[in-house]
C-alpha positions in Angstrom: 0.0 0.0 0.0 1.5 3.4 -1.0 2.0 6.0 1.6 0.4 8.7 -0.6 -2.1 8.1 -3.4 -3.5 11.0 -5.5 -6.3 10.4 -8.0 -7.5 12.8 -10.7 -6.5 15.9 -8.7 -7.7 19.2 -10.2 -7.1 22.7 -8.9 -9.1 25.2 -11.0 -9.3 28.9 -10.1 -12.5 30.6 -11.2 -12.2 34.0 -13.1 -14.5 36.9 -12.8 -16.9 37.1 -15.8 -19.7 39.3 -17.0 -23.4 38.4 -16.5 -23.7 36.7 -19.9 -20.1 35.4 -20.3 -19.3 31.7 -19.9 -17.5 30.9 -16.7 -13.7 30.5 -17.2 -11.1 28.9 -15.0 -7.3 28.8 -14.6 -6.6 25.1 -14.9 -3.5 25.1 -12.7 -3.6 21.4 -12.0 -5.7 19.4 -14.4 -6.3 15.7 -13.6 -3.1 14.5 -11.9 -2.7 11.0 -10.5 0.3 9.4 -8.9 1.5 7.5 -5.8 4.5 7.8 -3.4 6.0 4.9 -1.4 7.3 5.1 2.2 10.9 6.4 2.4 10.9 7.3 -1.3 11.8 10.6 -3.0 9.6 11.4 -6.0 10.8 14.2 -8.2 8.5 16.7 -10.0 9.9 18.8 -12.8 8.6 21.3 -15.4 8.8 24.9 -16.5 7.7 27.8 -14.3 4.0 28.1 -14.3 3.2 24.5 -15.2 1.4 23.9 -11.8 4.2 22.2 -9.8 3.9 24.4 -6.7 0.1 24.5 -6.9 0.1 20.7 -6.8 2.4 20.7 -3.8 0.3 23.2 -1.9 -2.9 21.3 -2.7 -1.4 18.1 -1.2 -1.0 19.9 2.2 -4.3 21.7 1.9 -2.8 25.1 1.5 -4.9 25.2 -1.7 -8.4 23.6 -1.9 -8.7 20.9 -4.6 -11.5 21.4 -7.1 -11.8 17.7 -7.7 -10.0 14.4 -7.0 -8.7 12.6 -3.9 -5.6 12.8 -1.8 -5.0 9.7 0.5 -2.2 9.6 3.0 -2.0 6.4 5.0 -5.5 5.5 3.9 -6.9 8.9 5.3 -8.6 11.2 2.7 -6.8 14.5 3.4 -9.0 16.3 0.9 -12.1 15.8 3.1 -10.4 17.2 6.3 -11.1 20.6 7.7 -10.7 22.5 11.0 -9.4 20.6 14.0 -9.1 17.3 12.0 -6.9 18.9 9.4 -4.8 20.6 12.1 -4.2 17.2 13.8 -3.4 15.5 10.5 -0.8 18.1 9.6 1.6 16.3 12.0 1.9 13.7 9.2 2.7 16.0 6.3 4.8 19.2 6.1 6.3 21.5 3.5 9.7 23.2 2.9 9.1 26.4 1.0 11.0 27.8 -1.9 11.9 31.2 -0.4 14.1 30.9 2.8 13.8 34.6 3.2 10.0 34.9 3.2 9.1 31.6 5.0 10.3 32.7 8.4 8.7 35.4 10.5 11.4 38.2 10.9 10.0 39.1 14.4 10.4 35.6 15.8 13.6 34.0 17.0 14.4 30.6 15.7 13.5 29.1 19.0 10.1 30.7 18.9 9.5 29.6 15.3 10.2 26.0 16.2 8.7 26.1 19.6 5.4 27.3 18.1 5.2 24.1 16.1 6.0 21.9 19.1 3.5 23.6 21.3 0.8 23.0 18.7 1.6 19.3 17.9 3.1 17.8 21.0 2.7 17.6 24.8 6.2 18.5 25.7 6.9 21.1 28.5 9.1 24.1 27.9 12.3 22.4 28.9 11.6 19.4 26.7 10.7 21.7 23.8 14.0 23.5 24.2 15.8 20.2 24.1 13.9 19.2 21.0 14.8 22.6 19.3 18.4 22.0 20.0 18.2 18.5 18.7 16.5 19.7 15.5 19.1 22.3 14.9 21.8 19.7 15.3 20.0 17.5 12.8 20.3 20.2 10.1 24.0 21.0 11.0 23.5 24.2 13.0 24.7 25.2 16.5 22.0 25.0 19.2 23.5 28.2 20.7 22.0 30.1 17.7 18.4 29.3 18.6 17.8 32.8 20.1 18.9 34.7 17.0 16.5 36.2 14.4 16.2 35.2 10.7 18.1 38.3 9.4 21.2 37.1 11.3 21.5 34.0 9.1 22.5 33.4 5.5 20.1 31.9 2.9 21.5 28.4 3.3 21.1 28.6 7.1 17.6 29.9 6.8 16.7 26.9 4.5 18.2 24.6 7.1 15.9 26.2 9.7 13.0 25.7 7.4 13.9 22.0 7.1 14.2 21.8 10.9 10.7 23.3 11.3 9.3 20.7 8.8 11.0 17.9 10.8 9.8 19.2 14.2 6.7 17.0 14.3 8.3 13.9 12.8 6.1 13.8 9.6 5.9 10.8 7.3 5.8 13.0 4.2 7.4 16.3 3.3 7.0 18.4 0.1 10.2 20.2 -0.8 9.1 23.0 -3.1 12.2 24.1 -5.0 14.2 24.1 -1.8 17.6 25.0 -3.4 16.6 27.3 -6.3 17.1 30.5 -4.3 20.5 29.4 -3.0 24.1 29.6 -4.3 25.3 26.5 -6.2 27.8 25.7 -3.5 25.1 25.7 -0.9 22.6 23.7 -3.0 24.8 20.6 -2.7 24.9 20.9 1.0 21.1 21.1 1.3 20.5 18.2 -1.1 23.0 16.0 0.9 21.3 17.1 4.1 17.9 16.0 2.8 19.3 12.6 1.8 20.9 12.1 5.2 17.7 13.0 7.0 15.7 10.5 4.9 18.2 7.7 5.7 17.9 8.5 9.5 14.1 9.1 9.7 12.6 7.2 6.7 10.6 10.3 5.7 9.2 10.5 2.1 9.8 13.5 -0.1 8.0 15.0 -3.1 11.0 17.0 -4.5 9.8 19.9 -6.8 12.3 21.6 -9.1 12.8 22.8 -12.6 16.4 21.5 -12.8 16.4 17.8 -14.1 20.0 17.3 -13.1 19.2 18.1 -9.4 16.1 15.9 -9.5 17.9 13.0 -11.0 20.4 13.1 -8.2 17.9 12.9 -5.4 14.9 11.0 -6.8 14.1 7.4 -7.3 11.3 8.3 -9.7 10.5 11.4 -11.7 7.3 13.0 -13.0 7.4 15.6 -15.8 4.6 18.2 -15.7 3.4 20.4 -18.5 0.4 22.8 -18.4 -1.1 21.2 -15.3 -0.8 17.6 -16.5 1.8 14.8 -16.0 3.2 13.9 -19.5 5.8 11.4 -18.5 6.8 9.4 -15.4 9.3 6.6 -14.6 12.5 5.8 -12.8 15.1 8.6 -12.7 17.4 6.6 -14.9 14.8 5.9 -17.5 13.6 9.5 -17.7 17.1 11.0 -18.0 18.7 8.3 -20.2 15.8 7.3 -22.5 13.1 10.0 -22.4 10.0 9.2 -24.4 8.1 12.5 -24.4 9.4 15.3 -26.7 8.9 17.8 -23.8 11.1 15.8 -21.5 13.7 15.6 -24.3 13.7 19.4 -24.6 14.1 19.8 -20.8 17.1 17.4 -20.8 18.7 19.3 -23.7 18.8 22.4 -21.4 20.8 20.6 -18.7 24.5 21.9 -18.8 27.0 19.1 -19.4 30.7 18.8 -20.3 30.1 15.8 -22.5 26.7 16.2 -24.3 27.1 12.9 -26.3 25.8 14.6 -29.4 22.7 16.0 -27.7 21.8 19.3 -29.2 20.0 22.1 -27.4 16.3 22.1 -28.4 14.6 25.4 -28.6 10.8 25.0 -28.4 8.8 27.5 -30.6 6.3 29.8 -29.1 5.2 30.2 -25.4 3.5 27.9 -23.0 -0.3 28.1 -23.8 -2.6 29.8 -21.3 -4.1 27.5 -18.6 -7.3 29.5 -19.1 -7.7 28.3 -22.7 -5.6 25.2 -23.1 -5.2 23.8 -26.6 -7.4 21.0 -27.8 -5.9 17.5 -27.9 -2.4 17.1 -26.5 -1.5 20.2 -24.5 2.0 20.2 -25.9 1.1 19.8 -29.6 1.4 23.6 -30.6 5.1 23.5 -29.6 5.9 19.8 -30.4 8.4 19.1 -33.2 6.7 15.7 -34.0 3.1 16.7 -33.7 0.5 15.3 -36.2 -3.1 16.0 -36.9 -4.1 13.4 -34.4 -2.2 15.3 -31.6 -4.4 18.4 -32.2 -7.6 16.4 -32.1 -7.2 13.8 -29.4 -5.7 13.8 -25.9 -3.1 11.0 -25.3 -3.5 9.1 -22.0 -0.6 8.5 -19.6 0.1 4.9 -20.4 2.8 2.3 -19.9 5.3 2.3 -22.8 8.5 0.5 -21.5 8.9 -3.3 -21.4 8.8 -3.3 -17.6 5.5 -1.3 -17.4 7.1 1.3 -15.1 7.7 4.0 -17.7 4.6 6.0 -18.6 4.2 8.6 -21.3 1.3 10.7 -22.6 2.2 10.8 -26.3 1.0 9.2 -29.5 4.5 8.9 -30.8 6.7 8.2 -27.8 10.5 8.3 -28.4 10.1 9.2 -32.1 11.9 12.6 -31.9 
């Protein structure tokens, strides 16, 4: 039984319209289904604006799903509200992209972590202080720094504090929403290694969201590729990065810097990402696809098994033909 199971998840935002105008929606997430095993890291990649962060926020009920189900340990998170949702949050947490905006500048690090422990545990003040010191140690920081304010730390240190806050209640599942994109390259490796060490020690599962396939390949067991609110390809990290089947995945891989490109040329996709308000008919990628046919403009391909092991899925009528 998977730890997390998501079925046909949609997050649509209604737009204001005139009295006689048809109702329109921003289809940020449009029918996404996947699963996550215990102690697994699942990568999610795609261009900015494809719906990655919205999907992540919907999984922790920071956004309300329009349709679909989210099941964590056989509990339907989508149906929870109020006190039930607050109690359930102990099992799932989020590491936010911006280490500068995710911490309250008026709260010391101790207060920021202590607030979480007071809400989700029965520890007294002394026990909470010990737990804060333990958490800071887990993320490679000195416990003596707990009474400092966020502005006294670097970006990498702030992200470590954000990770400590997510770990405070010992969750089973953490969404890491581009946790290294705002950091220097030298610091990115430290944070990625830290997340991997924490997973080995605690067994926590991660949904790792990023736009850099090289980073995602390094940390993930499996990868999902998202385009215009839909998953267009999913499989093992090795299969996705070595033998991509969807032309969009192939274009993303061509953008990854490499010393030895093995003959791979940079692919420049024509045009812009279509509007999620008026997505194209048929395959959402067909207006920019180099191998699109008339069938692609008329029919929508389903995400179906393509590889011989039935573990590589692709939503394309001509997988691997680029």
